[in-house]
N, C-alpha and C positions, 0 to 999 in steps of 0.2 A: 505493499500499499504505500505512496505518493505521498507528501506534504498535500499535495491538490485533493487527492482521494478524501482525505483529513479534513480539509475545507470544506469538501463537501460533503461530509457527514453532517453538518453544525447545519447548513444549510437546510436538510432534508430533515432535519427533525422541528426545525421552522414550517417549512412548508407542512408537512404531517400537521403541525398544530391548525394549521389555514386552511388543511383541507378537511382535519375529523372535525372543526367549528362551523364552515359551510356543511357540511353532512349534517352535524346535529341537530342544524337550524331550517336547511331546509325539509326534512324528511317529513313525511307524514306519519303521524302518529309514533310518537320517538319513543312509548314506553311499552311499543306492542310485544317486542322482540324480548324482554323482559317477563311482563306478565302471561304470553302466552305461548310466543313460538319456541322458545328454546325448552319450558316445563315440558312440552309436548312432544319437542324430537325424545327427550330423555325419558318420558312417560310412555313411547311410543305410540301417542295419540294424532299426532298432525298430520296434514293428509300427503300426499306425496306430490311433488318429486322430494319435498323438504324434509319427509322423513326419512329418506336416504342421504341427507347430505351431513353427517354426523359432525365428523372432526371438528369445527369450530364450535358447535355447542356442547360437548363432551368435555373440548379443552378449558372451556371458560366456567362450565360448571364446575370440574376438578380442580381451578385456582383458587375459585370461589372456596372449596371447601379446605383445600388446604391453606391458604392464608388466613381464612374466618373473615374474610370483607363480604359486603354483600354483592349477590347476583348484578344489581344498578350498576355500579360500581366497576366489578371489574369488567364488566361486558363494555364499559366505556372507555377504561384502560385497556383493554386489549384492543380493541379499535382502534383506539390509539397508537396502539403496538403496532398493529397490522400497518398505516400506514407507512409507519417508518420501516420496516420489515422492507416492504413493496417498492419503498425507492430505494434502499439499497441495493434490494435485488434487481430491478432496470438498471440502476449504475453498474454494477457487477456484470451484468448481463452483456449492455453496451462496451462495458472496456473488454471485451474479447476484439476489438475491431478502432478504438476509438480512443484520444489519449479523455481525462477526466472531464476539462471544460466539456469537450464537445459530448460524453457523458451526461454532464449536468443539464446541457441542452435539452437532451431525450427525457431525463426526470420534470424536468420543470416545465414540457408541452404536453406530459401526461398530469401532471396536478394542477395545470391550467386547465385542464378539457374535461378532469374527471369528475368536476361538477355539475355536468351534461348528461353523467350516468345516475345519478342523486334523483331518477324521475318515476314519478306515477309506484313508488313503492316504497315500504316503510324498508329499513337497515336494514337488508339480509345479514347476516352471520357470516356466511360463505363467501361474499361478493370481496371484501378486499383480500381476503387470501387469495381467492381463486388469483386475481391479481399478480402477487407474488410468487404461487409454485409454478403459477402458466412460466411467468419470466427462468426463476430458476430452473426449469424443465427445458424450458430453449437455450438457455447457456449449457446446462449438460450438453444435449444434441449439440451446442454448437465445437462445443470443447472437447467433445469424444468422448465425458465421465457416464463409462455406460453404466458404472455400481451406483452414483450419484444421482444419476436419472431411472433408474428400478426403484431408491427409496422415495424419488422426490414424485415420481408416479402412482406410487401407493399414496403417499400423503393426498396428491389431488384429486385420486377417485375417490379418496372418501369425503374428502369437501364438495366436488360436484362430478355430473357426469360428462363435462367439457373436457375432462383430462385425455377422453379418446382422440381430440385430435392435435393433444401432445405425441401419441403412437401416429398419427398422420405425419406429423410435421418428423417426427425420426425414422417416417420411412422414405420421405420425400427428399430428405436432407442432404443427402451422400449419394453416388451408386451401388449399388445395388450388388454385393457380391452375393457367394452362401451364406459366406459367415456370419452378414448382414443382415440376411434374407431369416436363418433360424432368431436372430437377436429384435427384428421385428414380430415374429410367430411369437415369442415367447413375453415381451411386451405386449401383446397385442390378449394373449393370453391372462395376464395378470391383471390389465384391466376391465377384462370380462370376469377375470373370477369376484374380483371385488366389486363389482356391478353385482352381479346375478346373487352372490352372496349375502347382501349388505339385501336383497331384496325374497332371499332366502330370510333371511336369519329376522327380521322384524314384519315378516307377511309382506304379500307383494299384494298393492293397490295401484289399480289403474288410474287415470284420470285421463283429460281432453287432450289427447295430442295432437292433434289435427290443427293447426291457429289458420291457414293460407287464408282461407274466405273473414277471418277475424280480421286479419293483419292487412287485406286488400282496404276494408271499409276505412282501417284505421289510417291510412294515406289520403282517406278525402275530409281528415282532420274533426276531430270531436263537435260534436253541435254547439250552438252560436252561443248558447248563453254558459260555457267554459268561461273560464280565465282565458286570454288571447294566450299568454304561457304551455298555459295546460293543455289548449288546442293542439297544439305541433308537437305533442310529444315523440308520435310517430319518429320524428326528422332528426328526433335528436344526434342519434347513432349517424346518421348522413350528415352532420354538421361536424359529429367526433372525429370521423373516421376518412369522410370522402377525399379531403384535399390530403389526407396523408397518405393514405393507397392511393389517389395520383401521382404525389412524388415520386411515393417509393415505385412507384412503376416505371416512372421517367431515370430511374439512375442507373450508373453501371457499376453495379453492386455485387461481389464475392458469390457464387453458388450458393450458400444458405440462403444470405439475404432473396435471391430469388425463389428460391424454392419456399422459403418460407411463406411470400405472394403467393404460391400457388394452390395454398392452404385457405386463404384469404377467400377466395370467394365459395369455396365449399361450406363454412363456417355461416357467413352468410345464409347461403341456400338453406340448410339446416334449422340459423334461428329463424327465417321466414315461415317455412314449412310448421316448426313444430314450436316454438316459442313466441313469446309476445315482444311484438315490436315495441311495441309504449315505454314495457319497461327496459329501457333502454341500456343497464347494466351489465343485459345479457351479451353483449359485442365488447365487453372488456376485455377478451384473449385478444383482440386485433391490437393489442397495442404490442405485446411482444410480436407479434406476425409483421407488423410496419415499421416501427419503428427503426431497425438497423441500414432498410431498405432507405427510410424518409432521412437520416443520418447523412446516407453515401450521396444522398443526390442536393447535397451542400458540403460535406466534408468526404474527402480523402482520406483512407485506414491510415493507423499509423505507419511515416515512412514513405510514405506516398505523396506528401505534399505540393510533389508541381503538378498533377494533376486537376481536369476540371471535372470533377466526378458526374455531375449532369447536365 
C-alpha cells in the first residue's frame, strides 16, 4: 500500500459517512429492516427471495448478540461499515490496472451515483454487501486468485443470487482451456449448491418471477399524482449507468475489461425480465462490470502514460 492509497482510505471514510447519511434520509420506512425484515429472515417467515438472502441479516444479529448492542444500532453501524468496505473493495479492484488517484476517481464516481440506487425501496441489508462482494469477486478473477474467488463466491451467493454473474464473468474473463473449463464448472456447481441448498434448508417458496410486462409499464412513468421525482424511478438505472457503459464500450481496454462488458447486456436483460426496474438497486453489480472500461476511456494503465486510451 502506497502513501496515496492510505490517503484514499481517509477519503473513503468521509464518502461512506456522506453516503450513509443520504441513504438513511432518502429511504422510505427506515425502521422496517429492524422491526420486520431481519427478524423475519431469522425466523424463516420472510417472503422469497429475501428469505434466501441470509448473509447480512445473520451477521447483523450475530454481532448484536456478541456486542450486547441493540439491533438498530448494529444495523446502522454495519451499514456504515459496509459502505467503507465497498469503497475499499472498489479501490483494490481498480488498482489492478491504475494508480491510486485514478482508482479514487472510480470510487468517487460510485459514491456520487450510488444515491440513484436508493429508490423505491427501504434499505435492504444485502445491497451494499453486494457492491463490495461483487467488486472483490471481480478483483479475484482479474488477478487470477482462484482460492480467494471460491471464498468470495460463497459469501456473495449467501448474500444474493446475482453471484451467478460472477461465475459468468469468470467464464468470459480469459481464454478457455481444459483446466479453466473444469474450474468454471466447479464454481458454477458451488453457486448452484448454495442456491439450491438455501431453498432446501429454508423451504422452497416461489414468487412472481416474470416481470417483463410490469417493467414495460413502468417505462411509461408512474401516474401523474406521484411526486415528479418518483415518477421517473424506472430510468434511474439508466441515468446511473448509461453514460458509463457507453464510454466503457469506446475504450481501448485490456481483455478483462472488454469481457466484463459482455456480461452487462446479459445482466440488464435478466434484470428487466425477472426484477423490478423501479428498484434501481438491482443494477448495483454494473459498477464492477463497467468501471474498469470507463476509466480506460480516460486513463491508460500504469506504465503506459503516453497512450490515448479513448
